[in-house]
N, C-alpha and C positions, 0 to 999 in steps of 0.2 A: 496449562501449567499454573500452579499456585504462585503467589507473590514470592514466597520463600524459596522457590526453585530458580528464580531469575538471579543470575550472577553477573557482575560487571565483567565485560569482555566476552561473554558467551555469544556464540553465533547460532542463530536459529534459521533453519532452511525450510522452505515451503514451496509447494508446486511440484511439477509445472502445471500451468493451465494453458490451453490453446485458445487463442482468440479467433472467433469466426467472423466473417464479414457480416452475417446476419445479426450477430450479437452487437457488433460495432454500430451498425446502422440503427438498430433498435434503441440502443443507449443514446446515441447522438440525436436522433429524431426527437427523443423525449426530453433530453437534458442539455444538449449542446449542439443545436441545429445549424451549425455553420457548414457551408457547402463542401468544404474539404473533408468533412466527416460524414456527409449525408448524400452527396451526389457523385455516384461512381464515375459517370462519364466526364463530368466537369473536373473532378479530382484527377483523373488520368491526364488531363491537359494542364494541370496546375503545377505550382512550384515543387510539390512533393512527388509528382509523377505517379500518383495513385492515391487511393483512399487511405487515410490514417485515422487511428482511434483518437477520440477525445482524451486529453490528458486526465480529465476527471474520471473517465472510464478506467484508465490505467490505475488511478488512485483507488478506485473501488475494488478492482481486482487485487491490488496489494492488500487492502484491508481484509478482504475475504481470506487471502492466504495467511495473513497474520492471525486472524481468528481461528482458522483451521489448525494452525501449527501451535499456537501458544495461548490464545485468549479464551477459547470456547468453554473451558471448565475452570476458569480463574475467578478471582474476586474483582476483576476489572469492571468498572461501572461507567467509564467515560474518559474524556480527555479535555484538557483546557485549550488544546489547539496544537497546531503544527509549527515547526520552525520553517526554514527555507524548503520550498518544494521546487525541484528542478526536473524538467522533462528534457532528457538528453538526446534521445534518438526516437523518431516516430515509431509507433506500434502499427503494424500492418496485419491484414487478414492472414491467418495461418501462423502467426508468430506464437512461439511457445515461451511463456514467461515463468520465471521463478523468483522467489523472494529470498534475499539474504538480509536478515535483521541482526544487527550487532547491538547488544545492550551496552550503553555508555555509562549509565549510573543507576543504582538501585538504592533508595533511601526511604526512611519514614519521615513524614512531615514533622517539622520542629514545632508546629503549632497545634497539630491534631494527631494524637497517638494512634488513632484508628485509620490513618490515611497513609497508604504506600504510594510511592511515585517512582516510575521507571522512565528513564530517557533512553531512547534507542534510535538508531539510524537504519533506515530501510533502503535497500538498493534492489530494484527489480531489473533483472537481466533477461535478455532474449536468448534464443537458441544459438546466437553467434557470440555469446558472452559480452554483448554490448549493454551498458547500463541505459535503460530506457527511462527510468525514474529513480530519483534519489530524494529522500525527505527525512527530516528530523521530527520524531514523534515523541509525545509524552503521554503516558497512560497512568490513570489513577486507579487505585485498588482499595476496596473497603475491607479493612482488616478487623473490623468489629471490636467490641469491648474486650474480648478475651485473648486477642492476638498479641 
């Protein structure tokens, strides 16, 4: 989507993606090697009653869905960061996740005419309609000289 297509209040849907145990283990072993993400046997005896995905893996999946649904052909060039990130329900092997992203605000920078800014709230839901991740994101768009 192009910057001009984003409208305040619009809801963007993406997914679903299915999370596999192999994918969870690969991500966690590389980036978040805590036992409840990497040790199937120990995780089965732990507080969560089984293996759970790294929250950072869930964020990466959300980012992929946002790119696929809205950012892949846009003028987006980055983000200054995220607001609050909340992991609500653990993601488990076999879960099917989808993204619902609500655009909160769309504006041009007051100091740079070539800069567009979108604030949006992302909610990732599992197959039981439980929110597994909520975050507030800001995306920057290069509108160029002629926009």
